[in-house]
N, C-alpha and C positions, 0 to 999 in steps of 0.2 A: 721405446719411445725416444725420438731424437732429443738431444740437449740443445739449449740455446744459452746465450749470455743473459744473465739476470739484468733487469732494468735497474736504474739507480734507486727507485723506490723499493723494489723487491730486495735489493742488497741492503738498504737501510733497515728494513724489517728484520731480515736475517741477522744483521749485526746486533739488533736489540735482543733477539732470541739468544744468540751466542753469549752476549753479555750477561743475560739473566739466567740462562740454563746451562751454559758451559760451551767450550769450544768444540765439543763433539758435534754440535749442531752447525755444520759447515756446508759450503756450497756443494761438496761432493755427495751430501745426503739429500739434496733437493731432487725431486722427481718432477716430471712434467705430465700433466693430464692430457687426455685426448684433445681437449680444448686449448692446449698449450699454456695452461696455467701452472705456475711454479708452486709446488706444495712440499711440505716437509712434515715428517713425524718427529716431533720434538722429543728428545731424549734427556732424561736426567743423567747426572754424573754416574749413577749406578747402572746405567744402561736401560732402565725401564722407560717405556713411552709414557709421556705425560699429556700431550695434546697433539692435535693435528692442526697445522696452520696453512692456510692458502695465502702464500706470500703475494700473489697477484692481486687478489681481492683486498687484502689489508693495505697494500700499497696504494691502490686506487682510491679506497675509502679515506685514507690519510690525506691523499693529494686533493680530493674534492671537498674535504671538510666534514664528511660523514663521521669520521673519527677526528675529533677536534684538536687533539694534542698527542704528543708522544706519551705523556703520562696516562692518558685514557687508553691508548693502545696497549701500554704495558699492563695496566691493572685490569681493565675490563675485558680485553680481547686476548691477551697472552697470559693472564692470571699470575702476573708477577707482582710481588709486594713492593711497596714504595720504599 
């Protein structure tokens, strides 16, 4: 699947993931679906997968207000503790 540059919103979501779960969750680990959506299998520091995140959808929902704040994104959608 061809790669593309992440949007600013996708990059912001990825940065929150890397901050919360560790730097192993970087742009090189992002894949692109057939619909050209940026997705990542989020890994813990021990290498285990913890969740699957669709960066494109999360960024769009954050931008349009469906996800009201970064705190909501972190806790409800990315399962990070406050």
